[in-house]
Residue, then its C-alpha position, 0 to 999 in steps of 0.5 A: x593454898x592454906x586450910x583457912x583459905x580453902x573454899x572461903x566465902x567470896x569477899x565480894x559477898x561479905x562486903x556487899x551484905x554483912x554476914x549475920x549471926x544465927x544460933x542453932x541448938x540441937x535439942x533432940x538427944x535422949x541424955x542416956x548417960x544422965x540417968x534421967x527419966x525424960x531427956x536431960x535438956x528438959x530436966x528442971x535446974x534452978x526452977x526451969x528446964x535446962x534448955x531454957x537457961x541455955x536459951x536465955x543466955x543466947x537471947x541476951x546476945x544482941x548480935x544473934x539475928x535469930x535462935x533456932x532449936x532442933x527437936x526430934x520429930x516426936x518431941x512432946x515437951x510443953x514449951x513455954x511461950x518463947x520467940x525462939x523458933x523450933x523445927x522438928x527435924x532432929x536426927x539419931x545423932x547430934x551431927x544429923x540433927x545439926x545437918x538437918x537443921x542447917x538443911x532446913x534453914x538454908x532452904x528457908x533462906x533460899x526463898x526468904x532473904x531474912x533467913x539463913x544465907x550460906x555466908x551467914x555465921x551459925x553458932x551451934x551450941x549444946x542445949x546441955x551447956x546451960x551455964x554459957x554466958x553472954x560474955x563468952x558468946x560475945x568473946x567467940x563472935x569477936x574472935x571469929x567474925x572476921x576469921x576466914x574459917x570460924x572457931x570454937x570455945x575451948x580450954x587448954x587441957x589442965x590435967x595429966x592425960x592417961x590412955x587406958x586398956x581394960x581399966x588400967x593405964x597403958x600410957x601417959x599422953x603429952x598434954x601440950x597443945x591439947x584442948x577440951x572442945x566446948x560450944x558454941x562453935x561458929x562457922x559459915x552456914x554453907x561451909x558447915x553444911x557442906x562439911x557435914x553433907x560430905x559425911x552424911x552417907x557414912x552416917x557422920x562417922x567420926x563427927x563428934x562436933x562441928x569443928x571435927x566436920x570442918x577439920x575433915x573438910x580441910x579447915x583449921x578452926x580457931x581456938x578461943x579460950x572458954x570457961x571451966x563453968x561452960x561444961x556439958x551437963x552429962x552425968x547425974x552429979x553434974x545437975x547439982x553442980x549446975x544448980x549451985x552455979x546458976x544459983x550463985x549468979x542470982 
């Protein structure tokens, strides 16, 4: 049995009830590397908070049944009026926030057929990737909707890759078959939840994104070519670049 066949959703379920697509946005991080006073996802870029640009892109995709934002339990941000659902179950890490969010959504789905079901697709997207576009999200959905595993947006590594020891090059690594992972990352809700649950007792050690959790569970996620503009705003200079790019779209 191949990794893509392992624990794949029963074909009878997928034919009886077409799987829907939901978006889950972990938004509980502190953004310490950004050097901002408040969490970076709430910093203003091009006139509104970063996360609102992210949500606007997701809301433009008609195939998303619902969008859910996972915030920290003590989140005090003043959110503008929006139809986006917020749940206060964010954890200490991104992986924990996604796991908690999925746990809550699947629990809701167990009593409400309109809620997330195990065979539904969940697109997990970073709040700080505010330059994502409707086109890129739809390209991911098109590539993964009939896939047995799911996948993620990513870019083939374009540059020479160096390993370092104490600030000096120790070796040059081959860049063939190396990709830079982006988001959204699209997987079945039940499978992703199970993959994360398997690492919960270890505080999600080694889980850097949803794809890594799926890999550890024995799956091989599909790589879908993304865009260089879909970078994660991480360091102070990234804010100015994101603002310039958002401004150029008007």
